[in-house]
C-alpha positions in Angstrom: -151.3 71.0 130.1 -154.8 71.2 131.7 -158.3 72.9 130.8 -161.2 73.1 132.9 -162.8 69.7 132.0 -160.2 67.8 133.8 -158.4 66.8 130.6 -154.6 66.8 130.5 -152.1 66.5 127.4 -148.7 64.7 127.5 -145.8 66.1 125.5 -145.1 63.8 122.3 -141.8 62.7 123.7 -143.3 61.8 127.0 -146.0 59.9 125.3 -143.4 57.9 123.2 -141.4 57.2 126.4 -144.9 55.8 128.0 -145.1 53.6 124.7 -148.2 55.7 123.4 -148.0 55.9 119.4 -149.8 59.6 119.3 -150.4 62.5 121.4 -153.3 62.0 123.6 -155.7 63.7 126.0 -155.9 61.7 129.0 -158.6 62.0 131.5 -158.0 61.7 135.3 -161.4 60.8 136.1 -162.2 57.3 137.6 -162.1 54.3 135.1 -165.3 53.8 133.1 -166.4 57.7 133.4 -166.1 60.0 130.4 -164.9 63.7 130.9 -167.2 66.4 130.2 -167.5 67.9 126.8 -165.4 71.4 126.2 -167.6 74.2 127.6 -169.2 76.3 124.8 -168.0 79.6 123.8 -165.1 81.3 122.3 -161.9 79.2 122.1 -158.4 80.2 122.0 -155.4 78.4 120.2 -152.7 78.1 122.4 -149.1 77.2 121.3 -146.7 75.6 124.1 -143.2 74.7 123.5 -142.5 71.5 125.4 -139.5 70.3 127.4 -138.1 68.8 124.4 -138.5 71.8 122.4 -141.4 70.5 120.3 -144.1 72.8 120.0 -148.0 72.0 120.5 -151.2 73.7 119.6 -154.1 73.5 121.8 -157.6 75.0 121.6 -158.5 76.0 125.0 -161.9 77.7 126.2 -161.5 81.3 127.4 -163.2 80.0 130.4 -160.5 77.6 131.3 -159.3 78.3 135.1 -155.8 78.0 134.1 -156.2 80.6 131.6 -154.7 84.0 132.8 -157.8 86.4 133.3 -155.6 89.6 132.2 -154.9 87.5 128.8 -158.6 86.8 128.4 -160.2 89.9 129.0 -157.6 92.2 127.6 -156.3 92.6 124.2 -156.8 89.7 121.7 -154.4 86.9 122.4 -151.0 87.5 120.3 -151.1 85.2 117.2 -147.2 84.4 117.5 -147.3 84.0 121.6 -145.5 81.0 122.6 -145.8 79.6 126.2 -143.2 77.5 127.5 -143.8 74.3 129.7 -141.0 74.3 132.3 -140.3 73.1 135.9 -141.0 75.4 138.5 -140.2 73.7 141.7 -137.1 71.6 142.1 -137.2 69.1 144.9 -134.0 69.2 146.9 -134.1 65.1 146.7 -134.9 63.7 143.5 -136.1 60.4 144.9 -139.2 62.0 145.9 -139.7 62.1 142.1 -141.7 58.5 142.2 -142.3 57.8 138.6 -139.8 57.1 135.5 -141.4 59.6 133.4 -141.7 62.3 136.0 -137.8 62.0 136.6 -137.5 62.2 132.4 -139.2 65.3 132.6 -137.2 66.9 135.2 -134.1 65.3 133.2 -135.2 67.1 129.9 -135.4 70.7 132.0 -131.5 69.9 133.3 -130.7 69.3 130.1 -132.3 72.4 128.7 -130.6 74.4 131.6 -127.2 72.8 131.0 -127.4 73.8 127.1 -128.3 77.4 127.6 -125.5 77.9 130.2 -128.0 78.5 132.9 -126.7 75.5 134.9 -123.2 76.4 134.9 -120.8 74.2 136.6 -117.2 73.1 136.1 -115.8 71.2 133.2 -115.7 67.7 135.0 -119.4 68.0 136.2 -120.6 69.2 132.7 -118.9 66.2 131.1 -120.5 63.7 133.6 -123.9 65.3 133.0 -123.6 65.2 129.2 -122.2 61.5 129.5 -125.7 60.4 131.3 -127.6 62.5 128.7 -126.1 60.6 125.5 -126.4 57.3 127.5 -130.1 57.9 127.7 -130.3 58.8 124.2 -128.0 56.5 122.3 -127.2 53.7 124.8 -123.9 52.0 125.6 -120.5 53.2 124.5 -119.2 52.7 121.2 -116.4 55.1 120.4 -117.1 56.1 116.8 -121.0 56.5 117.2 -120.5 58.4 120.6 -117.9 60.8 119.2 -120.0 61.4 115.9 -123.2 62.0 118.1 -121.2 64.7 120.0 -120.1 66.3 117.0 -123.7 66.6 115.5 -125.5 67.6 118.9 -124.6 70.2 121.4 -125.5 69.9 125.0 -123.0 72.6 126.6 -121.5 75.7 125.6 -117.9 75.0 124.2 -118.8 71.2 124.1 -115.9 70.2 121.4 -113.1 70.8 123.9 -114.7 68.4 126.5 -115.6 65.7 123.8 -112.8 63.4 125.1 -113.8 63.8 128.5 -117.5 63.0 128.0 -116.8 59.7 126.0 -114.5 58.7 128.9 -117.5 59.0 131.3 -119.7 57.5 128.8 -117.6 54.5 128.6 -118.4 53.9 132.2 -122.1 54.0 132.1 -122.5 50.5 130.2 -125.5 48.8 130.9 -127.4 51.9 132.3 -131.0 52.0 131.0 -132.6 55.4 130.2 -134.4 55.5 133.4 -131.2 54.8 135.1 -129.5 57.5 133.1 -132.1 60.1 134.0 -131.8 58.9 137.8 -128.2 59.6 137.5 -128.2 62.9 136.0 -130.5 64.2 138.6 -128.2 62.9 141.4 -125.1 65.1 139.9 -127.2 67.9 139.2 -129.0 68.4 142.3 -125.6 68.8 144.1 -124.6 71.9 141.8 -125.1 75.2 143.3 -126.8 76.3 140.6 -129.4 73.5 140.5 -132.9 75.1 139.8 -131.7 78.4 140.5 -133.3 81.2 138.3 -130.9 84.4 138.8 -132.8 88.1 139.1 -130.3 90.9 138.5 -130.0 93.3 141.4 -127.4 95.7 142.9 -126.8 96.4 146.7 -126.5 99.6 148.3 -123.2 100.3 147.1 -124.1 99.7 143.7 -122.2 96.5 143.0 -124.0 93.9 140.6 -125.3 91.0 142.1 -128.1 88.5 141.7 -131.0 87.3 143.8 -132.5 83.7 143.4 -134.9 81.7 145.8 -134.7 78.0 146.5 -136.4 75.7 149.0 -134.0 76.8 151.9 -134.5 80.6 151.2 -133.2 83.7 149.5 -129.8 83.3 147.8 -127.4 86.0 147.0 -125.0 85.6 144.0 -122.1 87.4 142.3 -121.8 86.1 138.9 -122.1 82.4 139.3 -120.7 82.1 143.0 -123.2 82.0 145.8 -122.0 84.6 148.3 -124.8 84.7 150.8 -127.9 82.7 151.9 -130.9 83.8 154.0 -132.6 80.8 155.4 -136.5 80.8 155.7 -136.4 80.8 159.5 -134.2 83.6 159.7 -136.6 85.8 157.6 -139.3 87.7 159.2 -140.7 89.5 156.2 -140.1 90.2 152.5 -141.5 93.2 150.8 -140.7 95.5 147.9 -141.1 99.2 147.5 -140.7 100.6 144.0 -137.8 99.2 142.8 -136.3 98.3 146.0 -136.5 94.7 147.4 -136.3 94.5 151.1 -135.5 91.6 153.3 -136.3 91.9 157.2 -134.5 89.5 159.2 -135.2 88.2 162.7 -133.2 89.7 165.6 -129.9 87.8 166.0 -127.5 88.9 168.6 -124.6 86.9 166.9 -125.1 88.1 163.3 -123.8 91.2 161.7 -126.3 91.9 159.5 -128.5 94.6 159.8 -132.1 94.4 160.8 -133.2 95.0 157.0 -131.4 94.3 153.7 -132.0 96.3 150.7 -131.4 95.4 147.1 -132.2 97.6 144.1 -133.8 95.9 141.1 -134.2 96.9 137.3 -137.9 98.1 137.8 -141.1 97.6 140.2 -142.3 95.0 137.9 -138.9 93.1 138.3 -139.3 93.5 142.2 -142.8 92.3 142.1 -142.1 89.3 140.1 -139.4 88.1 142.4 -141.3 88.8 145.4 -144.3 86.7 144.2 -141.7 83.9 143.4 -140.5 84.0 147.0 -143.9 84.1 148.3 -144.9 80.9 146.3 -141.7 79.2 147.3 -141.9 80.0 150.9 -145.5 78.6 150.8 -144.9 75.3 148.8 -141.8 74.3 150.8 -142.4 75.7 154.4 -146.2 75.7 155.0 -148.3 72.5 156.0 -151.2 73.7 153.8 -152.4 76.0 151.2 -152.8 79.5 152.9 -156.4 80.8 153.0 -157.1 83.7 150.6 -157.1 87.0 152.4 -160.8 88.5 152.8 -161.7 91.4 151.0 -161.8 94.8 152.7 -164.8 96.8 153.0 -163.6 100.0 152.1 -160.1 100.3 151.8 -157.1 98.0 150.7 -153.7 97.8 152.0 -151.0 95.6 150.7 -151.1 92.8 148.0 -153.8 90.5 147.9 -151.5 88.0 146.2 -151.5 84.4 147.9 -150.0 81.2 146.9 -152.4 78.7 145.4 -152.1 75.0 145.1 -151.0 72.2 147.3 -147.8 72.5 149.5 -145.0 70.2 149.4 -146.2 68.4 152.4 -149.9 68.1 151.1 -148.2 66.8 147.9 -146.4 64.2 149.8 -149.4 63.3 151.7 -151.7 63.1 148.7 -149.1 60.8 146.9 -149.0 58.7 149.9 -152.6 58.2 150.2 -153.2 57.6 146.6 -150.1 55.9 145.5 -151.7 52.4 145.2 -154.8 53.5 143.3 -152.2 55.1 140.7 -149.6 52.5 140.9 -151.4 49.2 141.5 -154.4 49.4 139.3 -154.9 45.6 138.8 -158.5 45.7 139.2 -159.0 48.1 136.2 -159.4 47.0 132.7 -156.2 47.2 130.6 -155.7 50.6 128.9 -152.8 52.1 127.2 -152.1 55.1 129.5 -153.3 56.9 132.4 -151.9 59.9 134.2 -152.4 61.0 138.0 -152.0 64.8 138.4 -151.7 66.9 141.2 -151.8 70.8 141.3 -148.4 72.8 141.7 -148.8 76.3 142.7 -148.8 78.7 139.7 -147.6 76.2 137.3 -151.0 74.7 137.8 -149.8 71.1 137.3 -147.5 68.8 138.2 -147.2 65.4 136.8 -146.8 61.9 138.3 -147.3 59.5 135.6 -148.3 56.2 136.1 -149.6 53.1 133.8 -152.6 50.9 133.6 -150.4 48.0 134.1 -151.5 44.7 132.5 -153.8 42.6 134.6 -152.9 39.2 133.4 -151.2 36.8 135.9 -148.4 35.9 133.7 -147.4 39.6 133.8 -147.3 39.5 137.5 -145.3 36.4 137.4 -142.9 38.0 135.0 -142.6 41.0 137.4 -141.9 38.7 140.4 -138.9 37.4 138.1 -137.6 40.9 137.7 -138.0 42.0 141.4 -136.1 39.0 142.6 -133.5 39.0 139.9 -132.8 42.9 141.3 -132.1 41.5 144.7 -130.4 38.3 143.4 -128.0 40.6 141.8 -127.5 42.8 144.5 -126.7 39.7 146.6 -124.1 38.5 144.1 -122.4 42.2 144.5 -122.0 41.3 148.3 -119.3 38.6 147.1 -118.0 40.0 143.9 -117.5 43.5 145.0 -117.7 44.1 148.9 -116.1 40.8 149.7 -113.6 40.9 147.0 -112.6 44.4 147.9 -112.1 43.2 151.6 -110.1 40.3 151.0 -108.7 40.4 147.5 -105.3 42.4 148.5 -105.2 40.7 151.9 -102.5 38.2 152.5 -104.4 36.4 155.0 -106.8 34.9 152.5 -104.9 32.1 150.3 -104.9 32.3 146.5 -106.7 28.9 146.5 -109.7 30.8 148.4 -109.6 33.7 146.1 -109.4 31.7 143.1 -112.3 29.2 143.9 -114.5 32.2 145.0 -114.1 34.9 142.6 -113.3 32.9 139.5 -116.8 31.4 139.9 -118.7 34.4 141.2 -117.5 36.8 138.5 -118.7 35.2 135.3 -122.1 34.6 137.0 -122.5 38.2 137.9 -121.8 39.2 134.5 -124.4 36.6 133.1 -127.2 37.8 135.4 -126.3 41.7 134.9 -127.3 40.8 131.2 -130.2 38.8 132.0 -131.7 41.4 134.4 -131.2 43.9 131.8 -133.3 41.8 129.2 -136.0 41.2 131.8 -136.4 44.8 132.3 -136.5 45.7 128.7 -138.9 43.0 128.2 -141.2 44.3 131.1 -140.9 47.9 129.8 -142.4 46.5 126.6 -144.9 44.6 128.2 -146.1 47.9 130.1 -145.8 50.0 127.1 -143.5 52.0 128.9 -140.7 52.5 126.2 -139.5 51.4 122.9 -142.6 52.3 121.4 -141.2 52.0 117.7 -140.4 48.3 118.4 -143.2 46.1 116.8 -144.3 42.6 118.1 -145.9 40.7 120.6 -143.8 41.3 123.9 -146.3 40.3 126.4 -144.7 37.1 127.3 -141.4 36.2 129.1 -140.8 32.6 128.2 -138.5 33.2 125.5 -136.2 35.5 127.4 -136.2 32.9 130.1 -135.4 30.1 127.4 -132.6 31.9 125.9 -130.7 32.9 129.2 -131.1 29.5 130.7 -129.8 28.0 127.7 -126.7 30.6 128.1 -126.5 29.5 132.0 -125.8 25.9 131.2 -122.0 26.4 130.2 -121.8 27.9 133.6 -123.0 24.7 135.5 -119.3 24.1 136.0 -119.1 27.1 138.0 -122.1 26.4 140.1 -121.0 23.0 140.8 -117.9 24.3 142.5 -119.8 26.6 145.1 -119.9 23.8 147.6 -116.1 23.6 147.2 -115.9 27.4 147.8 -117.7 27.1 151.0 -115.6 24.1 152.0 -112.3 26.1 151.3 -113.5 29.0 153.0 -114.2 27.4 156.3 -110.8 25.7 156.1 -109.0 29.0 155.5 -110.6 30.4 158.1 -109.7 27.6 160.5 -106.2 28.0 159.4 -105.7 31.7 159.7 -107.1 33.7 163.0 -106.7 36.9 160.9 -108.9 35.8 158.1 -111.5 34.5 160.5 -111.5 37.9 162.2 -111.8 39.6 159.0 -114.9 37.3 157.9 -116.4 37.8 161.2 -116.1 41.7 160.8 -117.2 41.6 157.3 -120.6 39.9 158.4 -120.9 42.9 160.9 -121.1 45.3 157.9 -124.8 46.6 157.0 -124.3 45.2 153.3 -123.7 41.7 154.6 -127.2 41.6 155.8 -127.5 37.6 156.1 -124.5 35.1 156.8 -121.7 35.4 154.3 -122.1 31.5 153.7 -125.7 32.1 152.5 -124.6 34.5 149.9 -122.2 31.7 148.7 -125.0 29.3 148.3 -127.4 31.8 146.5 -126.5 30.9 142.8 -127.8 27.2 143.8 -130.9 28.6 145.3 -131.5 30.8 142.5 -131.9 27.9 140.2 -135.1 26.7 142.3 -136.6 30.0 141.9 -136.4 29.8 138.2 -138.0 26.4 138.2 -140.8 27.7 140.5 -141.6 30.8 138.4 -141.6 28.6 135.2 -143.9 26.1 136.6 -146.3 28.7 137.6 -146.1 30.0 134.0 -146.8 26.5 132.6 -149.7 25.8 135.0 -151.3 29.4 134.1 -150.7 29.3 130.4 -153.1 27.1 128.2 -151.1 24.8 125.6 -152.0 26.8 122.7 -150.6 30.2 124.3 -147.9 31.4 122.3 -145.6 31.5 125.1 -146.4 28.1 126.7 -143.9 26.3 124.5 -140.8 28.4 125.4 -142.0 28.2 129.1 -142.1 24.4 128.9 -138.6 24.3 127.1 -137.0 26.5 129.9 -138.7 24.6 132.6 -136.9 21.4 131.3 -133.6 23.0 130.9 -133.6 24.3 134.6 -135.0 21.2 135.9 -132.0 19.2 134.5 -129.4 21.7 136.0 -131.3 21.5 139.4 -131.2 17.7 139.3 -127.6 17.5 138.6 -126.9 19.9 141.5 -129.6 18.5 144.2 -127.3 16.2 146.0 -124.6 18.9 146.6 -127.1 21.5 147.5 -128.7 19.6 150.3 -125.3 18.4 151.8 -124.2 22.2 151.5 -127.2 23.7 153.2 -126.7 21.3 156.2 -123.1 22.1 156.2 -123.9 25.8 156.3 -126.4 25.4 159.1 -123.7 23.7 161.1 -121.1 26.4 160.6 -123.8 28.9 161.7 -124.4 27.0 164.8 -120.8 26.9 165.2 -120.8 30.7 165.5 -123.6 31.1 167.8 -122.1 28.4 170.3 -119.2 28.6 172.4 -116.5 25.9 173.1 -118.0 23.2 170.7 -115.2 23.0 168.1 -115.9 19.4 166.9 -119.5 20.5 165.7 -118.8 20.8 162.0 -118.1 16.9 160.8 -119.0 15.6 157.5 -121.2 12.8 159.1 -123.1 14.9 161.3 -126.8 16.3 160.3 -128.6 19.2 161.5 -132.2 18.3 162.8 -133.7 21.3 164.7 -132.8 24.2 167.1 -135.2 26.1 169.3 -136.4 27.4 172.6 -137.7 24.7 175.2 -139.0 24.9 178.8 -137.4 22.5 181.1 -139.7 21.4 184.1 -137.6 21.4 187.2 -138.0 21.6 190.9 -137.5 25.7 190.2 -140.4 25.5 187.9 -140.0 26.2 183.7 -136.8 27.4 182.8 -136.0 28.3 179.5 -133.5 26.5 177.8 -132.1 26.5 173.9 -131.9 22.8 172.5 -129.9 21.9 169.3 -130.5 18.6 167.9 -127.6 17.8 165.9 -126.4 13.9 165.3 -124.9 11.5 163.1 -127.7 10.1 161.1 -126.5 6.5 162.0 -127.1 7.1 165.6 -130.4 8.9 165.3 -132.6 6.0 166.0 -130.7 4.5 169.0 -129.9 8.0 170.7 -133.5 9.5 170.9 -136.7 8.4 172.4 -139.6 10.8 172.7 -142.6 9.7 175.2 -145.8 11.7 175.1 -147.6 10.0 178.3 -148.2 13.4 180.2 -151.8 13.5 179.5 -152.4 16.1 182.1 -150.4 18.8 180.4 -150.6 20.0 176.8 -147.7 20.0 174.4 -145.6 18.1 176.7 -143.2 15.3 176.3 -140.4 13.6 178.1 -137.0 13.3 176.2 -135.0 10.3 177.0 -131.6 10.1 175.4 -129.8 6.7 176.2 -126.3 7.7 175.9 -126.6 11.1 177.8 -129.4 10.8 180.0 -127.6 11.2 183.4 -126.3 14.5 182.1 -129.7 15.9 180.7 -131.0 15.8 184.3 -128.3 18.2 185.2 -128.5 22.0 184.6 -125.7 21.9 182.0 -127.2 19.8 179.1 -125.0 17.6 176.9 -123.4 20.1 174.3 -123.5 17.2 171.7 -127.1 17.1 171.7 -128.4 20.4 173.3 -126.9 23.6 174.4 -128.3 26.1 177.0 -128.1 29.9 177.2 -124.5 29.8 178.7 -123.2 28.4 175.6 -125.0 31.1 173.6 -123.6 34.5 172.7 -126.6 36.2 174.4 -127.4 36.8 178.1 -129.6 34.3 180.1 -133.4 35.1 180.5 -135.7 32.9 182.2 -139.1 34.7 181.8 -141.0 34.6 178.5 -142.3 38.2 178.6 -138.7 39.5 179.0 -137.5 37.6 176.2 -140.1 38.6 173.8 -139.5 42.2 174.3 -136.1 42.1 173.1 -137.0 41.7 169.2 -134.7 42.9 166.6 -137.1 44.9 164.5 -137.5 48.6 163.4 -140.6 48.9 165.4 -138.7 49.0 168.7 -136.4 51.9 167.6 -137.1 55.2 169.1 -139.4 56.5 166.2 -141.9 54.9 164.1 -142.1 57.5 161.4 -138.7 56.8 159.7 -136.5 54.0 158.7 -133.4 56.1 158.8 -132.1 54.5 162.1 -130.3 51.1 161.2 -131.6 48.2 162.9 -129.4 46.2 165.2 -127.2 44.0 163.2 -126.4 40.3 163.7 -129.1 40.4 166.5 -131.7 38.9 164.4 -129.9 35.4 163.7 -132.1 32.3 163.8 -131.0 31.4 167.2 -131.3 34.7 168.7 -134.8 35.0 167.4 -135.9 31.5 168.4 -134.6 32.5 171.9 -136.7 35.6 172.4 -139.7 34.4 170.4 -139.7 31.1 172.3 -139.9 28.9 169.1 -138.1 26.4 167.2 -136.9 25.8 163.3 -136.2 22.4 161.8 -133.9 21.8 158.8 -137.1 20.9 156.7 -138.2 24.7 157.6 -134.8 25.9 156.5 -135.1 23.9 153.2 -138.7 25.6 152.7 -137.5 29.1 153.6 -134.7 28.8 150.7 -137.4 28.2 148.2 -139.6 31.0 149.5 -138.0 34.0 148.7 -139.6 37.2 147.4 -138.7 41.0 147.0 -140.8 44.1 145.7 -142.6 47.1 146.6 -145.2 47.1 149.4 -146.9 49.8 151.1 -146.4 49.7 155.3 -148.8 51.0 158.0 -148.0 50.9 161.5 -151.0 50.3 163.7 -151.7 53.4 165.1 -150.5 55.5 162.2 -152.3 57.2 159.2 -150.3 57.1 156.3 -148.7 54.4 154.1 -145.0 54.3 153.4 -143.8 52.8 150.3 -140.7 50.4 150.9 -138.7 47.9 148.7 -139.2 44.6 150.8 -137.0 41.5 150.7 -138.1 38.2 152.5 -135.5 35.9 153.0 -133.9 33.9 155.9 -137.5 34.2 158.0 -137.0 37.9 158.1 -138.2 41.0 155.9 -135.6 43.4 155.1 -136.7 47.2 154.2 -135.1 49.4 151.9 -136.0 52.6 150.2 -135.5 51.6 146.9 -134.2 48.4 145.2 -130.9 50.1 144.4 -129.9 50.4 148.1 -126.9 48.5 149.0 -128.0 47.7 152.4 -131.5 47.5 154.4 -132.5 50.2 156.6 -134.2 47.8 159.0 -135.5 44.1 159.5 -138.3 42.3 161.0 -137.8 38.6 162.0 -141.0 36.8 161.4 -140.7 33.7 163.6 -143.6 33.6 165.9 -145.4 36.2 163.9 -149.0 35.4 162.5 -150.1 36.5 159.0 -154.0 37.4 158.6 -156.5 39.5 156.8 -157.4 42.6 158.6 -160.9 42.7 160.0 -163.6 45.0 159.5 -163.1 46.6 162.7 -159.3 47.7 162.0 -160.9 50.2 159.4 -158.4 49.3 156.6 -160.6 49.8 153.7 -157.9 49.0 151.2 -157.5 46.1 148.6 -154.7 43.4 148.9 -154.0 44.1 152.4 -152.3 41.6 155.0 -151.4 41.9 158.6 -148.6 40.7 160.7 -148.9 40.7 164.4 -147.0 39.2 167.3 -148.3 40.0 170.6 -148.9 43.9 170.8 -146.8 44.5 167.4 -148.8 44.9 164.4 -148.2 45.8 160.9 -150.0 46.3 157.8 -148.8 45.8 154.1 -150.4 46.6 150.9 -149.5 45.0 147.8 -150.1 45.9 144.2 -152.4 43.0 142.9 -154.2 39.7 143.8 -151.4 37.6 142.8 -148.6 39.6 144.6 -150.9 39.7 147.9 -151.1 35.7 147.6 -147.5 35.5 147.0 -146.6 37.3 149.7 -149.0 35.5 152.2 -147.6 32.3 150.8 -144.1 32.8 151.4 -144.4 34.5 154.7 -146.8 31.6 156.0 -143.9 29.2 155.1 -141.7 31.1 157.6 -144.3 31.5 160.3 -146.5 28.4 159.9 -144.2 25.8 159.5 -141.7 27.0 162.5 -143.1 25.1 165.6 -143.6 26.9 168.9 -144.4 23.5 170.9 -142.9 23.5 174.3 -141.5 20.0 175.3 -141.0 19.7 178.9 -138.2 17.5 180.8 -139.3 15.6 183.8 -137.2 14.0 186.4 -138.2 10.5 186.3 -136.4 7.4 187.0 -134.5 5.7 183.7 -136.6 3.2 182.0 -134.0 1.0 181.4 
């Protein structure tokens, strides 16, 4: 609720959801500024029933602009009048509701509509909706508790008959947090025909009883609870009313059997006028680009209604949120406070809420948040193996039982463990931010105790981690022995969910230990020895370091094995590439100096370690050319000089799975990134898959990557929310971004199963925007390659530095040195 001084009040349950201990008046002024005092004069006590059915009384000045003029200047305010705080405009897509608390308020409205019978639906949908409600209220399913709760609380009419079905659905919601339950509730509700619909009784010309309603799409006609007709806004020419008659004038349509004007009879003139006003507001909010200007006052006579929509339209709201999103969500430079609210006006309802917190600014909080964001990505990566890949090969006879056993018996326990770990981290961050469980007392602004407990619980699973190298070998062996399985695996890697090579997913649990170690090292470096969290962090670091030391040798060996397997897929006709003694050194694009000039070639330096010193000599005696060298390979020198290079040492483009190109410019323009799609305004179109492998990117970006670079990239993985802006666009788009495998992968949210687009970063430069670029925002970094420019905004100084650090690990370490081969006599 808002009064004229710009102060808003939050419902009690909403405040509890945020972690506040009492109902507060919250100012939306900039930090450090105090709101003005309430205007002098007569005050009125307003009683408002909130979405959770609690009632609050507010003293409001009669001059407050939200208070209806007709109520202030007519008779005295009725003492027993109660206003209801409700949702007026229901967005068709609940993902437009950015904040957890906003979704919570909408979920309360759905719960109210369900209980009063307004949101009518079939028994299955009703049971599913209630299961999400009680999951949010009482947590995971426990049969006796769930049954008793349903007997004591009524959520739908005739609930007793559906208790068993509700409990069945509730048992499947194990692990859902209250926020996730609200999200799922809205996901189910928005698909119902009566979602957000308010029925207004009417009759047609024949006297048949009907109901009229309005939605974001247009005017709807119901008979009972069944929609029998809909008039889209694009087909409606004019809406009007005359006494008790509501008139819909349609645009001419030769293919339609409807009359030009449809007439409905309502209960009274006031009923007609109320529904007409609602239609005007809905049409303006969902269809107009900006708030309509008020109608000018006539000099002598008035004709028609002067009523106009007042408030931001949906487009203006979306643009406003995009522009002010970081200011509300990323308040890292503001002193800590318990609660803040960003609000914007909805028409008629006057206030809509997007609630955000003044999150903690301590560096330890952002380190803990990095643990949360990367753990979410890691669990999604485990699902690729435990769900998607298992569904593909689990029942296929081409996959031997030994392969199924060694992969799934080792991944399933890890997936279960990390699911619980993620829930604990989410709960701790929610407490740290003050978003939930306000009744729990204690110091929860730390993460070391959670990590220590879970890393000690991970120790018994070390045996499973040690078998991941065996799983990789067994998969390669099974693919060599079965052509059908090889095709199955190849087709699986073409699916959108498998956004990086399958072998990388199999090694993910080993790499994740390195990330835990790095996070704990940063925490121990940040904390003073006297800090309450230092001791737990140091103990957890010792535990994870012990496990990493045990697995280090096999990890290095398996990373090399995995890279050789990837090269085998990218090269044609080299079956003997993967051998135990062979070591991957470097791959990349070089330019060969020949009689025809510079010719682009792809080199693969893959050798046995025992022969490396005797097989390769590099001389840099060409002082006249920068970044040039002569390569002498003792055993294969005669073949180096030919157009076809030795496959044991290097392969040219005729060995590759992409066409030959000899000019640098033509190669550079075939990048696999969302920027090169037809539209830059949306990520809806998927990026070409498997076209951004390291080999392809090195070829098109004219660069190279060594095994050292791959090892660095494994340790530098990151994920989280960023705002992205193109060079010539105005707005910022919020995305969930994952950095891995030298690429950025873009999602709408962290809950998505596959990326919408990707941006390989090899060859890109990462810098800070200059003053001339007019990016007057904090924590912005710039990615650019030739004419391709992207800007990204992070939430804090810490996350900004982390993104810069991991991206530089991919863009700086990869070398773009061009080594030229010369026709010179053999020195020996």
